[in-house]
C-alpha positions in Angstrom: -5.4 25.6 57.9 -5.4 21.7 57.3 -6.3 21.2 53.7 -7.5 17.7 52.6 -5.0 15.9 50.7 -5.5 15.0 47.0 -6.3 11.3 46.1 -3.5 9.9 44.7 -4.1 8.0 41.5 -1.7 4.7 40.5 1.7 5.6 39.0 4.5 3.5 39.0 8.2 4.8 40.2 11.0 4.8 37.9 12.1 1.2 39.4 8.9 -0.6 39.2 8.6 0.6 35.4 11.4 -0.8 34.7 10.6 -4.1 36.4 7.2 -3.9 34.1 8.9 -3.2 30.9 11.8 -6.1 32.0 8.9 -8.5 32.6 6.9 -7.8 28.9 10.2 -7.8 27.4 11.2 -11.2 28.7 7.3 -12.6 27.7 7.7 -10.9 24.2 11.5 -12.3 23.6 10.2 -16.0 24.3 7.4 -15.2 22.3 9.8 -14.0 19.5 11.9 -17.0 19.6 9.0 -19.4 19.6 7.4 -17.3 16.5 10.8 -17.6 14.6 10.5 -21.3 15.1 7.2 -21.8 14.0 8.0 -19.8 11.1 11.1 -22.0 10.4 9.2 -25.2 10.8 6.3 -23.8 8.6 8.8 -22.6 5.6 10.4 -26.4 5.8 7.1 -28.4 6.3 5.6 -26.3 3.2 8.6 -26.7 1.3 9.3 -30.5 2.0 8.1 -33.6 0.0 5.2 -33.5 2.8 3.8 -30.4 1.8 0.7 -31.5 0.8 0.0 -32.5 4.8 1.0 -28.7 5.8 -1.9 -27.7 3.6 -4.5 -30.1 4.4 -3.8 -29.1 8.0 -3.8 -25.3 7.5 -7.1 -25.8 5.2 -8.9 -28.2 7.6 -12.4 -26.8 8.7 -13.7 -26.9 11.9 -16.6 -25.0 13.8 -20.2 -24.8 13.6 -21.9 -23.8 10.1 -24.9 -22.2 11.6 -22.8 -19.7 13.4 -20.8 -19.1 10.5 -17.9 -20.4 12.3 -16.7 -23.2 10.3 -13.4 -22.1 9.7 -10.0 -23.4 8.8 -7.3 -24.0 11.0 -5.8 -21.4 9.4 -8.9 -19.1 9.7 -9.3 -19.6 13.4 -5.5 -18.7 13.8 -5.7 -15.4 12.4 -9.2 -14.6 13.5 -9.4 -16.2 16.7 -5.9 -16.5 18.1 -4.9 -13.2 16.8 -7.8 -11.9 18.9 -6.2 -13.0 22.2 -3.0 -10.9 20.8 -4.8 -7.9 19.9 -6.7 -8.1 23.4 -3.5 -7.9 25.3 -2.6 -5.1 22.6 -5.7 -3.2 24.1 -5.0 -3.4 27.6 -1.8 -2.7 27.0 -2.9 0.6 25.0 -5.0 1.5 27.8 -2.7 1.2 30.6 -0.2 3.3 28.6 -2.5 6.0 28.0 -4.1 6.2 31.7 -0.9 5.4 33.4 2.1 4.9 31.3 4.4 6.6 29.0 1.7 7.8 27.0 -0.2 9.4 30.0 2.5 12.5 29.5 2.6 14.2 26.1 5.5 15.6 26.4 7.3 12.2 27.0 5.2 10.6 24.2 5.5 12.7 21.6 8.4 11.5 20.5 7.7 7.8 20.1 4.3 8.8 18.8 5.7 10.6 16.4 8.2 8.1 15.2 5.5 5.5 14.9 3.0 7.5 13.1 6.3 8.3 10.5 6.6 4.6 10.3 3.5 4.0 9.3 2.9 6.9 6.7 6.4 6.5 4.7 6.7 2.6 4.3 2.8 3.5 2.7 4.5 5.8 0.4 7.1 3.8 -0.8 4.9 0.8 -1.6 2.3 3.0 -3.1 4.8 4.6 -5.6 6.5 1.5 -6.4 3.2 0.1 -7.4 1.1 3.1 -8.2 0.9 1.7 -11.8 -0.1 -1.4 -11.2 -3.5 -1.3 -10.5 -6.3 -1.3 -7.8 -5.9 -4.7 -6.5 -2.0 -4.5 -6.1 -2.4 -1.4 -4.1 -4.9 -2.8 -1.8 -1.3 -4.2 -0.2 -0.2 -0.5 0.8 -0.8 -1.3 4.7 1.3 -4.8 4.7 4.6 -2.9 5.7 3.2 -0.4 8.2 3.5 -2.8 11.1 6.3 -3.7 13.5 6.3 -6.9 15.1 7.1 -6.0 18.5 7.6 -9.8 19.8 10.1 -10.7 16.7 11.7 -7.1 17.0 12.4 -7.5 21.1 13.5 -10.9 20.4 16.1 -9.8 18.1 16.9 -7.0 20.6 17.3 -9.7 23.6 19.8 -11.5 21.4 22.2 -8.8 21.0 21.4 -6.6 24.1 23.6 -6.9 27.4 24.0 -3.4 27.9 21.7 -1.3 25.7 20.0 1.6 27.6 16.7 0.8 29.4 15.4 4.2 27.1 16.1 2.0 24.1 13.7 -0.7 24.8 10.8 1.6 26.5 11.2 3.8 23.3 10.6 0.6 20.7 7.7 -0.4 23.4 5.8 2.6 23.3 6.7 3.1 19.5 5.2 -0.6 19.2 1.9 0.4 21.2 0.9 3.2 18.9 1.9 1.1 15.9 -0.6 -1.4 17.3 -3.1 1.2 18.1 -2.8 2.5 14.4 -2.7 -1.3 12.5 -6.2 -1.7 14.8 -7.6 1.2 13.0 -6.1 0.4 9.7 -8.2 -3.0 9.9 -11.4 -1.6 10.9 -11.5 0.9 8.4 -9.7 -0.1 5.2 -10.6 -3.9 5.4 -14.0 -4.8 6.3 -16.0 -7.4 4.8 -19.5 -7.5 3.7 -20.7 -5.7 6.5 -24.0 -7.0 8.5 -25.1 -3.7 10.8 -27.6 -6.2 12.6 -24.7 -8.6 13.8 -22.4 -5.4 14.7 -25.4 -4.1 16.6 -26.0 -7.3 18.7 -22.1 -7.4 18.9 -22.9 -4.3 21.5 -24.6 -6.3 24.0 -22.2 -9.0 25.3 -19.5 -6.2 25.3 -21.8 -3.7 27.5 -22.3 -6.8 29.8 -18.4 -7.7 29.6 -17.6 -3.9 30.7 -20.1 -3.9 33.3 -18.8 -6.6 35.2 -15.3 -5.8 34.9 -15.8 -2.3 36.1 -17.5 -4.1 39.0 -14.2 -5.6 39.4 -15.5 -9.1 38.8 -13.3 -11.4 37.4 -15.2 -14.6 37.2 -14.1 -16.7 34.0 -16.9 -18.5 33.5 -19.1 -14.7 33.3 -16.6 -13.2 31.2 -15.2 -15.8 29.0 -18.8 -16.4 27.1 -19.3 -12.6 27.0 -16.2 -12.4 25.3 -16.4 -15.1 22.9 -19.9 -13.7 22.0 -18.6 -10.6 21.4 -15.9 -11.9 19.2 -18.2 -14.2 17.1 -20.7 -11.4 16.2 -18.1 -9.1 15.4 -16.9 -11.9 13.2 -20.0 -12.4 11.6 -20.6 -9.0 11.3 -17.8 -8.1 8.4 -15.9 -6.4 11.0 -12.4 -8.1 11.7 -12.7 -10.2 14.6 -9.3 -9.0 16.0 -11.2 -5.5 16.3 -13.1 -7.4 19.0 -10.0 -7.9 21.6 -9.1 -4.4 21.3 -12.6 -3.6 22.5 -12.8 -5.8 25.0 -9.2 -4.9 26.2 -10.5 -1.1 26.5 -13.3 -2.0 28.7 -11.1 -3.5 31.6 -10.6 -0.9 34.0 -6.7 0.3 34.4 -6.9 1.8 38.0 -8.2 0.0 41.0 -11.3 1.6 42.5 -10.8 3.8 45.5 -13.5 2.1 47.7 -11.4 -1.5 47.3 -8.0 0.6 47.1 -8.3 3.1 49.3 -6.5 6.8 48.9 -3.7 4.9 47.4 -5.2 2.8 44.6 -3.0 0.5 43.1 -3.2 -1.5 39.8 -6.7 -2.6 38.4 -7.9 -5.5 36.4 -6.2 -4.6 33.2 -2.7 -5.3 34.7 -4.0 -8.7 36.3 -5.4 -9.7 32.8 -2.5 -8.9 31.1 -0.2 -11.0 33.5 -2.4 -14.0 32.8 -3.0 -13.4 29.1 0.4 -12.3 27.6 2.3 -15.5 28.0 -0.8 -17.4 25.9 -0.6 -14.6 23.5 3.2 -14.5 23.1 3.9 -18.4 23.6 0.9 -19.8 21.9 -1.6 -17.5 19.8 1.2 -15.7 18.0 3.5 -18.8 17.3 0.6 -20.8 16.2 -0.5 -18.2 14.0 2.9 -17.7 12.6 2.9 -21.7 12.2 -0.1 -21.3 9.6 0.5 -18.2 8.0 4.2 -18.4 7.0 4.1 -21.7 5.3 4.5 -20.6 1.7 5.9 -22.8 -1.4 8.8 -21.0 -2.7 8.7 -23.5 -5.8 12.8 -23.5 -5.4 14.9 -20.6 -7.0 12.7 -20.1 -9.8 9.6 -19.5 -7.4 12.1 -17.0 -5.4 12.8 -15.3 -8.8 9.5 -15.2 -9.8 8.5 -13.8 -6.2 10.9 -10.7 -6.8 10.0 -9.8 -10.2 6.6 -8.8 -8.6 6.4 -5.4 -7.8 4.3 -6.0 -4.7 7.3 -8.1 -3.2 9.5 -5.3 -4.1 7.5 -2.7 -2.7 7.5 -4.4 0.6 11.1 -5.4 0.8 11.9 -2.0 0.2 9.2 -0.5 2.4 10.2 -2.4 5.3 14.2 -2.2 5.3 14.0 1.6 3.9 10.6 3.0 4.2 10.3 2.0 8.1 13.7 3.8 8.8 13.0 7.0 6.9 9.9 7.1 8.8 11.2 6.5 12.3 13.9 7.9 12.1 13.0 10.9 10.2 9.8 11.6 12.2 11.9 11.3 15.6 14.5 13.9 13.9 11.7 16.4 12.9 9.9 16.5 16.0 12.7 16.9 18.1 14.2 19.8 16.0 11.0 21.7 15.4 8.9 21.2 18.9 10.3 21.1 22.7 10.2 17.2 23.0 13.6 15.7 23.1 15.0 12.4 23.2 15.7 10.5 26.7 19.0 11.4 28.1 20.1 7.9 27.8 19.7 7.8 24.2 22.2 9.1 21.2 20.9 9.4 17.5 23.3 6.3 16.5 20.9 4.3 19.0 17.5 5.9 17.2 19.5 4.5 13.8 19.3 0.9 15.0 15.8 1.1 16.7 14.5 2.7 13.3 16.0 -0.2 11.4 14.8 -2.4 13.6 11.3 -1.1 13.2 11.2 -2.8 9.6 10.9 -6.1 11.1 7.4 -6.5 10.3 5.6 -10.0 10.9 2.5 -10.6 12.7 0.1 -8.2 11.4 1.8 -7.6 8.3 0.8 -11.5 7.3 -2.5 -10.6 8.7 -2.7 -7.5 6.5 -1.4 -9.4 3.4 -4.2 -12.1 3.8 -6.7 -9.2 3.9 -5.2 -7.7 1.0 -5.2 -10.5 -1.5 -7.0 -13.5 -2.1 -5.4 -17.2 -1.7 -5.9 -17.1 -5.6 -3.7 -14.2 -6.1 -0.1 -14.8 -6.9 0.4 -11.6 -5.2 -0.7 -13.6 -2.0 2.1 -16.0 -1.5 4.5 -13.0 -3.0 3.6 -10.7 -0.3 4.5 -13.2 2.5 8.0 -14.2 0.9 8.6 -10.5 0.9 7.2 -10.0 4.6 9.9 -12.4 5.4 13.0 -11.4 3.7 12.5 -7.7 4.5 12.2 -8.6 8.1 15.1 -10.9 8.1 17.1 -8.3 6.1 16.0 -5.0 8.4 17.0 -7.3 11.7 20.4 -8.3 10.5 21.2 -4.4 9.5 19.8 -3.3 12.9 21.6 -6.0 14.8 25.1 -4.8 13.1 24.4 -1.3 14.4 23.0 -2.5 17.8 25.6 -4.8 18.5 28.6 -1.8 18.0 26.1 0.4 20.7 25.9 -2.7 22.9 29.7 -2.9 22.9 29.9 0.9 23.2 27.6 0.8 26.4 29.4 -2.2 28.2 32.7 -0.4 27.6 31.1 2.5 29.8 29.6 0.5 32.2 33.1 -1.3 32.7 34.8 2.5 33.2 32.1 3.2 35.9 32.6 0.5 37.9 36.3 0.6 37.9 38.0 2.1 41.0 41.7 1.2 40.6 42.9 3.5 43.7 40.2 1.8 46.2 38.6 5.2 47.0 35.0 4.4 46.6 34.7 6.7 43.1 34.8 5.4 40.1 38.1 6.6 37.8 35.7 7.8 35.0 34.9 10.3 37.6 38.3 11.2 38.8 39.6 14.7 38.3 43.0 14.8 36.6 
């Protein structure tokens, strides 16, 4: 009896998945280097004799007032450009849940637990340090919970030549889940004055956008106006506009339709859009956001001293450097010791130590949450930004020391595995005594 073959959904071979992760890493690595350059330029300009020009540029307003879009350039960067970043995050999240690492609960359990631990513990550290400082200060509890994937991958790229692919995959999956949690935190804990009528209106262009992409229509002059209308209405509603980017990303199909792709359906519009938009996000949107957000007038040594006598700054630095490490490493250890979940065969625990330290590089989303937590007139506003920069640099430097030593270890292993002194085709490391 001939049974019909089951329809084959789109999955990737390990080689294809490695190529995909490599492409993401290259894009995010370049973006991370641009992010670093934009941050340095902003800091130098904001602390130079020409600082007034920087702040005038950042605060210059442009946009139609009747649509409530008369935003400063800094506002367009945080509300507009970051929506592009979160659109890519939405695409990546959906792809991972439908056809990627997060589709398999057993494989996803460890990095998901690591991401959750990396959010909870830093929030606890910040809260404990600032518990008696008042409700206004405690609004910043979520600042140190985010991991900046572009910055972290840039650090990893600089020091890594032989680190296992499993480590990069772990970091990427952790960052994807971290983005999802950050999106939820922003939507739930940092809303503005809610205007439900505009939020209801935003559903209409979102539904139209969803219908078009589900029909596999990719015509830009139809999709872009609907996406902009969704973003603008969400922005006016009081929900942070970056949430619109995520919703639009979730609307895009991951799997190619059976009618168009046949029984061996391949990647859908999500991968197509991600390929188009990720370079814009990593190479333009995020660096420009960093440029307009990282420019803090430090005020010289006295200003730095003032910043680090603020419990907000102390809490952020300790949460990023210590809290993130404890959360990521502790959750990874706990879930592997109490469940059937295991580390990838290519990873050692010392690798997880380096990765957990690297997760303390919080930048893009941390800067965004600091802006949502404290107003421009609050002294905690600039202190938080200084602390984010300092904590991220410290975490990156410590992680670099650990991961460089691991890189040397894996390089030696690679050399041993390729050495064949007797010419028998069998690497010496596998020879029997």
